[in-house]
Every structure is written in C-alpha cells, then in structure tokens.
Backbone bond lengths (Angstrom), bond angles and torsions (degrees), N, CA, C in turn:
res aa  C-N    CA-C-N  psi(-1)  N-CA   C-N-CA  omega(-1)  CA-C   N-CA-C  phi
1 X - - - 1.463 - - 1.519 108.53 -
2 X 1.334 118.56 129.97 1.458 123.20 -176.64 1.525 109.34 -103.35
3 X 1.309 115.88 125.87 1.452 121.21 175.51 1.514 107.70 -105.90
4 X 1.351 115.99 75.84 1.453 121.59 -172.94 1.519 111.96 -62.53
5 X 1.315 115.96 -37.15 1.453 119.99 -176.94 1.515 112.55 -62.42
6 X 1.324 118.57 -24.01 1.457 122.40 -179.38 1.527 111.79 -99.35
7 X 1.333 115.02 -1.76 1.449 118.59 -177.37 1.516 111.46 68.30
8 X 1.322 116.65 29.13 1.460 121.52 -177.03 1.520 111.02 -120.08
9 X 1.319 115.03 154.15 1.454 120.71 172.29 1.526 106.83 -118.22
10 X 1.331 115.38 121.05 1.470 118.28 -177.61 1.521 108.45 -129.90
11 X 1.312 115.54 117.34 1.465 120.52 179.97 1.516 108.53 -97.40
12 X 1.309 116.28 115.27 1.459 121.44 -176.02 1.521 110.05 -88.32
13 X 1.335 116.25 83.05 1.470 120.60 179.98 1.523 111.60 -67.70
14 X 1.338 116.75 -23.83 1.460 119.72 -178.47 1.527 111.79 -64.26
15 X 1.322 116.05 -29.49 1.468 118.28 -179.13 1.523 110.44 -65.80
16 X 1.331 116.60 -42.38 1.464 121.00 -178.54 1.525 110.83 -70.14
17 X 1.321 117.45 -45.09 1.460 120.99 -175.33 1.523 113.56 -77.35
18 X 1.332 116.65 -31.67 1.459 119.66 -174.55 1.524 113.04 -103.98
19 X 1.324 116.75 -46.37 1.461 119.56 -172.58 1.523 114.12 -85.68
20 X 1.313 117.54 -33.37 1.470 119.77 -178.35 1.523 112.54 -59.06
21 X 1.358 119.53 -45.52 1.470 119.24 176.81 1.530 112.37 -59.58
22 X 1.338 116.95 -37.84 1.465 120.73 178.79 1.524 110.75 -66.17
23 X 1.335 115.43 -38.96 1.458 120.44 178.49 1.526 110.19 -62.91
24 X 1.319 116.66 -42.65 1.465 121.14 179.25 1.525 110.34 -65.64
25 X 1.337 116.45 -42.28 1.466 120.80 178.30 1.526 110.81 -60.39
26 X 1.320 116.94 -42.46 1.465 121.39 179.58 1.523 111.05 -62.68
27 X 1.330 116.70 -40.94 1.466 120.94 178.65 1.523 110.74 -63.69
28 X 1.329 116.14 -42.68 1.469 120.86 -179.97 1.526 110.39 -62.96
29 X 1.334 116.78 -44.99 1.468 121.48 -179.19 1.519 111.17 -65.29
30 X 1.323 116.22 -41.51 1.467 120.29 178.96 1.521 111.06 -63.49
31 X 1.340 115.66 -42.27 1.460 120.28 178.91 1.525 110.58 -64.77
32 X 1.333 117.04 -37.03 1.463 121.55 179.78 1.528 111.07 -65.18
33 X 1.330 116.42 -41.60 1.470 120.29 178.01 1.516 110.46 -60.48
34 X 1.322 115.90 -50.30 1.462 120.61 -177.87 1.527 111.13 -62.66
35 X 1.336 115.92 -40.37 1.458 120.62 -178.45 1.525 111.37 -65.39
36 X 1.338 116.35 -48.54 1.468 120.39 -178.72 1.524 111.77 -68.17
37 X 1.327 116.58 -40.97 1.459 119.53 179.27 1.531 110.38 -63.21
38 X 1.351 115.42 -43.50 1.464 119.94 179.38 1.532 111.33 -63.89
39 X 1.326 116.15 -41.93 1.464 120.77 -178.62 1.523 111.45 -61.21
40 X 1.321 116.05 -48.45 1.469 119.32 -175.38 1.526 113.02 -88.01
41 X 1.339 115.66 -1.41 1.465 119.50 170.57 1.518 110.20 -79.35
42 X 1.320 115.84 -11.41 1.456 121.28 178.50 1.530 111.34 -97.81
43 X 1.343 115.34 0.36 1.466 120.15 -178.88 1.524 108.97 -112.03
44 X 1.323 116.58 111.24 1.463 120.41 178.37 1.527 110.03 -75.47
45 X 1.333 115.98 141.22 1.467 118.60 178.02 1.526 109.91 -78.11
46 X 1.303 116.32 148.91 1.464 122.33 -172.18 1.530 113.41 -65.88
47 X 1.321 117.95 -22.67 1.461 120.56 -179.80 1.525 112.36 -90.37
48 X 1.317 116.95 -5.62 1.460 120.24 179.51 1.519 113.30 65.91
49 X 1.308 117.00 28.81 1.466 122.38 -177.26 1.522 110.89 -84.88
50 X 1.328 116.80 132.51 1.463 120.58 177.40 1.522 110.09 -80.95
51 X 1.332 115.64 166.14 1.448 119.97 177.39 1.519 111.87 -59.98
52 X 1.338 116.28 -41.70 1.466 120.55 -179.89 1.526 111.05 -62.66
53 X 1.315 116.33 -41.04 1.466 120.62 179.28 1.529 111.05 -67.18
54 X 1.329 116.04 -37.75 1.467 120.50 179.46 1.530 110.37 -65.09
55 X 1.329 116.29 -43.12 1.469 120.36 178.96 1.526 110.23 -61.82
56 X 1.325 115.89 -41.52 1.461 120.01 179.43 1.521 110.90 -65.12
57 X 1.322 116.32 -35.27 1.466 120.85 179.00 1.535 110.60 -62.49
58 X 1.335 115.93 -41.58 1.465 120.07 178.88 1.524 110.08 -63.48
59 X 1.326 116.51 -44.34 1.470 120.64 179.02 1.528 110.61 -61.13
60 X 1.323 116.05 -45.04 1.475 120.52 179.95 1.525 111.07 -62.96
61 X 1.321 115.48 -41.68 1.457 120.30 -176.67 1.532 111.79 -64.47
62 X 1.336 116.58 -26.58 1.464 121.10 -179.73 1.527 112.29 -103.68
63 X 1.323 116.35 6.10 1.455 120.24 177.92 1.516 114.20 67.23
64 X 1.326 116.45 29.41 1.467 121.05 -179.48 1.526 109.40 -95.45
65 X 1.317 116.39 126.13 1.465 121.53 -179.77 1.532 109.84 -122.59
66 X 1.331 115.13 168.36 1.462 120.53 176.67 1.508 115.03 80.05
67 X 1.342 117.42 11.63 1.463 121.46 178.86 1.522 109.11 -104.57
68 X 1.322 116.98 123.41 1.466 121.17 177.44 1.525 109.72 -87.24
69 X 1.324 114.98 150.90 1.464 121.40 176.25 1.525 107.18 -121.67
70 X 1.321 116.49 118.06 1.455 121.04 -174.19 1.532 110.94 -128.31
71 X 1.339 116.85 152.52 1.472 119.85 174.20 1.527 110.22 -79.60
72 X 1.315 116.53 151.61 1.461 121.61 176.56 1.525 107.60 -138.86
73 X 1.314 117.06 146.18 1.461 120.81 -177.54 1.533 110.53 -72.95
74 X 1.309 115.22 161.69 1.458 120.64 177.54 1.515 113.01 101.81
75 X 1.325 114.74 177.50 1.463 121.65 -180.00 1.518 109.13 -118.70
76 X 1.328 117.61 131.47 1.460 123.78 -176.55 1.534 111.17 56.74
77 X 1.323 115.73 37.97 1.468 121.80 178.32 1.527 110.46 -102.57
78 X 1.308 116.92 15.52 1.458 122.48 -177.11 1.533 110.82 -65.13
79 X 1.323 116.61 138.09 1.459 120.39 178.56 1.526 110.78 -166.26
80 X 1.323 114.65 162.07 1.460 120.90 172.66 1.519 108.34 -109.44
81 X 1.331 116.33 128.75 1.460 121.82 -179.96 1.533 108.39 -102.60
82 X 1.330 117.87 104.82 1.470 120.46 -177.79 1.525 113.02 -68.72
83 X 1.347 116.79 -21.23 1.469 119.74 -178.63 1.521 111.45 -69.14
84 X 1.329 115.79 -35.37 1.462 120.05 -178.82 1.525 112.42 -111.44
85 X 1.343 115.67 -1.97 1.464 121.41 -178.78 1.537 111.20 58.18
86 X 1.327 114.84 48.52 1.465 121.21 -177.26 1.526 110.12 -126.99
87 X 1.335 115.60 133.18 1.460 121.68 171.65 1.523 106.18 -95.62
88 X 1.322 116.87 121.58 1.468 120.86 179.17 1.529 108.74 -109.72
89 X 1.316 114.76 123.32 1.462 121.08 -177.26 1.518 110.04 -113.95
90 X 1.308 116.15 136.90 1.462 121.98 -177.36 1.525 111.60 -69.26
91 X 1.315 114.99 170.21 1.468 121.58 -176.68 1.530 112.00 -60.33
92 X 1.339 116.42 -32.12 1.469 119.95 -178.35 1.524 112.52 -86.01
93 X 1.335 116.48 6.83 1.456 120.75 -179.46 1.527 112.39 -125.64
94 X 1.313 117.65 -46.21 1.464 122.72 -170.82 1.533 113.01 -52.71
95 X 1.317 117.05 -56.35 1.471 120.95 -177.50 1.526 113.05 -103.63
96 X 1.337 116.39 0.79 1.464 120.04 -177.74 1.528 110.50 -77.31
97 X 1.329 116.12 145.72 1.463 122.08 -178.99 1.529 110.19 -110.60
98 X 1.319 115.34 41.54 1.460 120.36 -175.63 1.524 111.77 -105.44
99 X 1.319 114.96 168.60 1.463 120.99 177.56 1.530 110.05 -64.35
100 X 1.333 116.48 -42.10 1.465 120.63 178.84 1.521 111.10 -60.74
101 X 1.328 116.20 -43.79 1.464 120.77 -178.15 1.524 111.29 -60.70
102 X 1.321 116.20 -43.82 1.466 120.20 -179.89 1.534 110.49 -64.39
103 X 1.336 116.61 -45.53 1.458 120.20 -179.11 1.515 112.87 -60.86
104 X 1.331 116.34 -49.49 1.469 121.06 -178.55 1.524 111.30 -65.47
105 X 1.323 116.87 -44.09 1.467 121.01 -179.25 1.523 111.29 -62.11
106 X 1.322 116.19 -41.69 1.465 119.96 179.71 1.526 110.94 -67.06
107 X 1.315 116.37 -34.24 1.466 120.17 177.07 1.529 110.70 -62.54
108 X 1.337 116.54 -46.90 1.459 119.81 179.68 1.533 111.11 -65.52
109 X 1.311 115.89 -35.91 1.468 119.21 175.57 1.520 110.16 -65.28
110 X 1.339 115.97 -31.51 1.456 120.34 176.50 1.528 111.20 -60.96
111 X 1.327 116.66 -36.65 1.464 120.40 176.23 1.531 110.72 -65.96
112 X 1.328 116.45 -37.91 1.463 120.31 178.48 1.531 110.52 -64.46
113 X 1.319 115.45 -37.89 1.473 120.29 178.19 1.526 109.64 -67.01
114 X 1.326 117.02 -41.84 1.465 120.97 176.73 1.530 110.57 -56.08
115 X 1.321 114.96 -45.62 1.462 120.91 -178.52 1.523 110.68 -63.30
116 X 1.319 115.95 -43.40 1.468 120.95 -177.98 1.522 111.70 -67.66
117 X 1.335 116.55 -35.38 1.465 120.94 -176.56 1.530 113.01 -90.73
118 X 1.332 116.80 -2.73 1.457 119.84 179.55 1.518 113.35 68.84
119 X 1.326 116.51 39.87 1.461 121.65 178.64 1.533 108.95 -56.21
120 X 1.329 117.53 120.75 1.470 122.84 -169.41 1.534 114.07 -57.47
121 X 1.353 120.22 -50.88 1.468 118.75 178.85 1.529 112.53 -57.36
122 X 1.337 117.02 -34.86 1.457 120.82 178.50 1.533 110.72 -66.94
123 X 1.326 116.72 -39.18 1.463 121.18 178.21 1.523 110.35 -66.32
124 X 1.320 116.50 -38.84 1.470 120.47 178.46 1.523 110.00 -65.03
125 X 1.332 115.75 -44.35 1.466 119.33 -179.84 1.517 110.89 -61.41
126 X 1.318 117.14 -44.53 1.463 120.66 179.38 1.522 111.33 -61.77
127 X 1.338 115.60 -36.60 1.463 120.14 -177.50 1.525 112.00 -68.48
128 X 1.352 117.00 -33.87 1.463 119.11 -176.04 1.525 113.50 -94.24
129 X 1.327 117.64 0.68 1.465 120.27 179.04 1.528 112.05 -54.74
130 X 1.353 119.65 -49.90 1.470 119.33 -179.30 1.528 112.72 -59.70
131 X 1.344 116.01 -41.88 1.461 120.39 179.99 1.530 110.62 -65.45
132 X 1.333 116.12 -42.58 1.463 120.80 -179.83 1.526 111.01 -64.27
133 X 1.327 116.97 -41.02 1.464 120.80 179.22 1.522 111.20 -63.00
134 X 1.326 115.98 -45.57 1.465 120.38 179.17 1.521 110.32 -64.32
135 X 1.338 115.63 -43.83 1.455 120.07 -179.18 1.513 112.99 -61.81
136 X 1.338 116.73 -43.99 1.463 120.00 -178.49 1.525 112.40 -66.86
137 X 1.323 116.81 -32.10 1.469 120.66 -179.05 1.527 112.52 -79.94
138 X 1.338 115.85 -39.73 1.461 119.45 -175.03 1.526 113.81 -88.20
139 X 1.327 117.25 -25.73 1.462 120.02 -172.30 1.521 112.97 -56.79
140 X 1.340 116.97 -45.70 1.463 119.53 -176.33 1.523 111.58 -69.63
141 X 1.330 116.86 -34.58 1.465 119.88 176.82 1.525 109.97 -63.92
142 X 1.333 115.81 -46.47 1.460 121.09 179.85 1.524 110.79 -64.04
143 X 1.339 117.33 -40.24 1.461 121.06 -179.40 1.531 111.80 -65.13
144 X 1.325 116.68 -42.41 1.463 120.24 178.73 1.522 110.23 -63.46
145 X 1.326 115.94 -44.20 1.469 119.83 178.00 1.526 109.74 -60.49
146 X 1.336 115.96 -43.21 1.458 120.47 179.99 1.513 112.98 -61.94
147 X 1.341 116.87 -38.48 1.462 120.82 179.56 1.522 112.11 -69.66
148 X 1.329 116.17 -25.84 1.463 120.20 -179.68 1.526 112.34 -83.44
149 X 1.313 116.07 -19.84 1.462 120.62 -178.61 1.530 111.25 -83.71
150 X 1.321 118.29 159.38 1.471 121.72 176.13 1.525 110.67 -61.59
151 X 1.341 116.01 163.10 1.463 120.90 -175.42 1.523 112.85 -61.63
152 X 1.336 116.65 -21.75 1.464 119.02 178.20 1.530 112.01 -61.75
153 X 1.332 115.75 -18.58 1.464 120.55 -177.31 1.527 111.43 -106.23
154 X 1.316 115.86 30.02 1.468 120.05 179.10 1.522 112.83 -59.87
155 X 1.314 115.93 -22.92 1.463 119.08 179.70 1.526 111.56 -61.63
156 X 1.345 116.53 -24.56 1.467 120.54 177.76 1.523 109.56 -65.17
157 X 1.340 116.51 -40.24 1.465 120.54 177.47 1.521 109.74 -65.12
158 X 1.324 116.45 -39.40 1.463 120.34 178.12 1.529 110.28 -59.69
159 X 1.316 116.34 -41.24 1.462 120.43 177.51 1.528 110.13 -62.00
160 X 1.339 116.47 -41.88 1.461 120.87 178.97 1.515 111.97 -62.57
161 X 1.338 116.41 -40.40 1.466 120.71 178.86 1.522 110.84 -66.31
162 X 1.327 116.96 -41.05 1.466 120.95 177.99 1.527 110.20 -62.20
163 X 1.332 116.34 -41.78 1.469 120.18 178.47 1.525 111.03 -62.57
164 X 1.329 115.96 -42.31 1.460 119.79 179.22 1.524 110.98 -66.11
165 X 1.322 117.03 -31.77 1.461 121.44 -179.51 1.524 112.01 -59.84
166 X 1.335 116.17 -28.46 1.467 119.78 179.13 1.520 110.86 -62.10
167 X 1.338 116.64 -39.80 1.464 119.88 179.14 1.524 110.83 -71.05
168 X 1.339 116.66 -30.19 1.467 120.61 177.01 1.522 110.12 -66.61
169 X 1.323 115.91 -44.01 1.469 120.73 177.90 1.520 110.22 -59.68
170 X 1.338 115.94 -39.44 1.464 120.30 179.90 1.527 111.02 -62.14
171 X 1.329 117.80 -44.56 1.472 120.03 -179.74 1.525 111.05 -65.75
172 X 1.341 116.97 -32.46 1.460 119.94 -179.97 1.526 111.77 -72.18
173 X 1.332 116.66 -42.93 1.470 119.47 -179.66 1.524 110.68 -71.84
174 X 1.335 116.80 -19.35 1.458 120.89 176.90 1.529 111.50 -67.79
175 X 1.330 117.28 -30.75 1.464 121.07 -176.34 1.529 113.27 -58.21
176 X 1.350 119.46 -55.16 1.468 117.62 179.40 1.520 112.71 -63.77
177 X 1.325 117.54 -30.06 1.464 120.83 179.02 1.522 110.30 -65.01
178 X 1.323 116.60 -46.51 1.463 120.63 -178.01 1.529 111.68 -70.71
179 X 1.320 117.01 -42.25 1.465 120.00 179.71 1.529 110.80 -65.36
180 X 1.321 116.35 -38.57 1.461 119.82 179.61 1.526 111.12 -67.07
181 X 1.350 117.37 -39.26 1.460 120.50 178.78 1.529 110.76 -62.45
182 X 1.329 116.37 -40.30 1.467 120.05 177.79 1.516 111.08 -68.19
183 X 1.325 116.22 -39.15 1.464 120.37 178.76 1.522 110.69 -62.27
184 X 1.330 116.79 -44.15 1.460 121.22 177.74 1.524 110.48 -61.47
185 X 1.331 115.33 -42.03 1.464 120.17 -178.77 1.525 110.85 -62.46
186 X 1.307 116.56 -49.35 1.461 120.73 -176.69 1.527 112.27 -65.91
187 X 1.345 116.07 -37.69 1.462 119.29 178.00 1.526 111.09 -63.04
188 X 1.339 115.81 -42.04 1.466 119.46 -179.83 1.519 111.37 -69.36
189 X 1.330 116.11 -39.51 1.464 120.06 177.97 1.525 110.17 -58.25
190 X 1.324 115.18 -43.73 1.466 119.35 -178.25 1.526 112.04 -72.35
191 X 1.333 116.71 -44.60 1.471 119.71 -175.52 1.521 112.78 -68.91
192 X 1.329 116.89 -29.84 1.469 120.35 -178.82 1.525 112.61 -95.33
193 X 1.331 116.47 -7.22 1.459 119.73 179.61 1.517 113.64 69.15
194 X 1.312 116.44 29.48 1.474 119.57 178.38 1.517 111.99 -59.29
195 X 1.331 115.59 -39.07 1.453 121.75 -179.06 1.522 109.36 -125.72
196 X 1.323 115.92 149.61 1.459 118.51 175.01 1.531 109.04 -78.32
197 X 1.305 117.12 -178.86 1.464 121.11 -172.12 1.521 113.28 -59.36
198 X 1.320 117.61 -47.53 1.466 120.33 -178.65 1.525 111.10 -68.83
199 X 1.333 116.52 -36.54 1.465 120.16 178.45 1.532 110.41 -67.89
200 X 1.319 115.54 -39.01 1.467 120.80 177.68 1.535 110.37 -59.47
201 X 1.331 116.35 -42.72 1.467 121.13 178.86 1.526 110.38 -60.96
202 X 1.335 116.33 -38.11 1.462 120.41 178.47 1.515 112.01 -66.72
203 X 1.328 116.10 -44.09 1.470 120.35 178.82 1.526 110.20 -62.63
204 X 1.320 116.40 -38.06 1.464 120.64 179.85 1.526 110.68 -64.51
205 X 1.331 116.75 -38.66 1.470 120.25 178.15 1.524 110.73 -64.24
206 X 1.324 116.33 -40.96 1.465 120.58 179.61 1.526 110.28 -62.42
207 X 1.322 116.93 -47.15 1.457 121.09 -177.63 1.538 111.97 -70.98
208 X 1.318 116.58 -35.09 1.468 120.06 178.26 1.527 110.51 -66.26
209 X 1.326 116.08 -40.55 1.468 119.96 178.04 1.522 110.55 -64.42
210 X 1.326 116.45 -40.50 1.467 120.43 178.74 1.525 110.62 -64.61
211 X 1.327 116.43 -39.65 1.464 120.67 -179.75 1.521 111.29 -62.35
212 X 1.325 116.80 -34.95 1.456 120.33 -178.81 1.522 112.26 -66.24
213 X 1.333 117.87 -24.80 1.458 119.21 177.33 1.524 110.36 -66.63
214 X 1.337 116.63 -32.82 1.460 120.14 177.30 1.525 111.01 -73.10
215 X 1.330 116.23 -33.81 1.464 120.43 175.02 1.527 109.31 -63.76
216 X 1.331 116.08 -43.60 1.467 120.70 179.09 1.524 110.80 -63.50
217 X 1.327 116.94 -40.12 1.467 121.04 179.18 1.523 110.91 -64.30
218 X 1.335 116.38 -41.31 1.461 120.49 178.96 1.523 110.60 -65.86
219 X 1.329 116.52 -43.18 1.461 120.80 179.42 1.523 110.42 -62.51
220 X 1.324 116.41 -41.25 1.463 120.95 179.20 1.524 110.94 -63.10
221 X 1.327 116.80 -43.14 1.465 120.74 179.60 1.524 111.57 -63.70
222 X 1.334 116.08 -43.32 1.467 120.45 179.95 1.531 110.45 -63.82
223 X 1.327 116.44 -44.41 1.453 120.40 -179.40 1.526 111.74 -67.39
224 X 1.325 116.22 -34.66 1.457 119.45 176.64 1.523 110.52 -65.42
225 X 1.330 115.98 -39.79 1.461 120.30 177.19 1.528 110.13 -63.09
226 X 1.335 116.48 -44.41 1.464 121.12 177.73 1.529 110.30 -59.72
227 X 1.313 115.69 -41.57 1.472 120.80 179.50 1.525 110.94 -60.58
228 X 1.332 115.92 -43.58 1.459 119.78 -179.66 1.528 111.08 -64.82
229 X 1.330 115.65 -38.90 1.466 120.01 178.80 1.531 110.41 -64.98
230 X 1.348 116.87 -39.70 1.459 121.03 178.71 1.521 110.79 -65.17
231 X 1.332 116.63 -43.46 1.457 120.80 179.13 1.525 109.98 -61.62
232 X 1.343 115.75 -43.37 1.454 120.28 179.75 1.523 110.98 -64.01
233 X 1.347 116.41 -40.69 1.454 120.73 179.24 1.517 111.62 -63.46
234 X 1.331 117.50 -40.87 1.456 121.83 177.43 1.515 111.61 -63.80
235 X 1.324 115.83 -37.10 1.466 120.31 -179.69 1.525 110.30 -66.37
236 X 1.340 116.66 -39.26 1.469 120.46 -179.26 1.525 110.79 -65.30
237 X 1.350 115.95 -35.22 1.458 119.08 179.99 1.528 111.67 -76.17
C-alpha cells in the first residue's frame, strides 16, 4: 500500500498473509451455498409443500402466532424481520415446492421462533446491532485519521480498533443464532415428516453450507482485527 501523500512507502504484508486466506475461504463458502441451493432447488419434495407452507408449519409446531410470511424479490434474500415480525421469502423459496425451499424457509421460521421465545443469543445480537453498525462505519475513518497523525496520537488508533471490535463481537454472536435456527428447522422437518430421509439430507446440506458463510465472516472479522492490532504494534515500534 502506497501512502504517497506522506512521502512514505508501506507494504502491508499482513493483508496477504492474513486476509487473503479469509477471502478465499469466503469465496469457497459462497460458492458452496449457491451450488447446494441450486442443486436441491431442482429436487421437488415428495409432499409438494411450498416454502411458505413449510415456514408456517414450523411456527405452528412451536405455537408461534402473529408472524406474517411474505414474498420478497431477489435470490437468497430470505430473512426474518423482528421489527415487523415478518418472514420474507425470496421468489425461489416462497412458492417453490423444492427441498431447498423447505430448508431455507424453515430456517427463517426458526429465527421467528427464537424471537418469540426470547432466545438469549438472539436478544444479545439485536441489542448490539446499533453499536456494531456505528462501529463498522466509524472505525475505518478513525483508523485512517489515526494513521495520519503523529505517534503521540496513537490512542486514536486504539479507539478505531475498539470501534471495529464491536462488529467482530456481532459476527461472533451471530454464529450461535444461525446454528440454532438451522437446528430448530431440521428438528421440525424431521419430527413433522415434511421431508423424507433423502430430502432431509439435502436440506441439511443446504443449511450447513449457509452456516459456513457465517463462520467465514466471523473468521474474516477476527483476522481483520488481528491485522489492525499488528499494524498498530508496528507503528508503535
């Protein structure tokens, strides 16, 4: 990285050694999600159940009421909005009668169940969203300012690292939330017989691949934090 304005040459070896592997891991996980979702989007489930019906089944099975299920445009844009208590399912899930649709829909319904039951990690994640958003937006601005200032102002970089840490905490607390939602989904799929054995295995592959993207995101955040700490340590020396 060249800092021409300061008349300095700075080679950021940490990016290659630390961030490049994370970038590759993220690409692999993303490709796995798309591949598995596409594969099982071509396999219709034996009960002919749509994604919307599957999500409703999960809600019914857990006694959760007052949650709307709506279609949303896009691909893999499925999500649960706790602010409006709405499960939004993408075009390839809402009316689709595939194994992928059932798996994804049940996962999002799992988030709705978490919200209704007051699942603690989910409550923690919701509570730190504002802090994480502010931290992720301001951290890089503060860090750049800190790098431009004399070493006497290293505390500015420390503030930037602390701000970035908020987003790291968010990615970490997201892991149990996502894994638990998938676990709830798969348990309900099996207990209610939504999918037969081979279809269940397919849905599990789809959800497992999706879960790995969150693992990759957490690993990337942790490594980025480590990178910032290393850069700061080098600056102090």
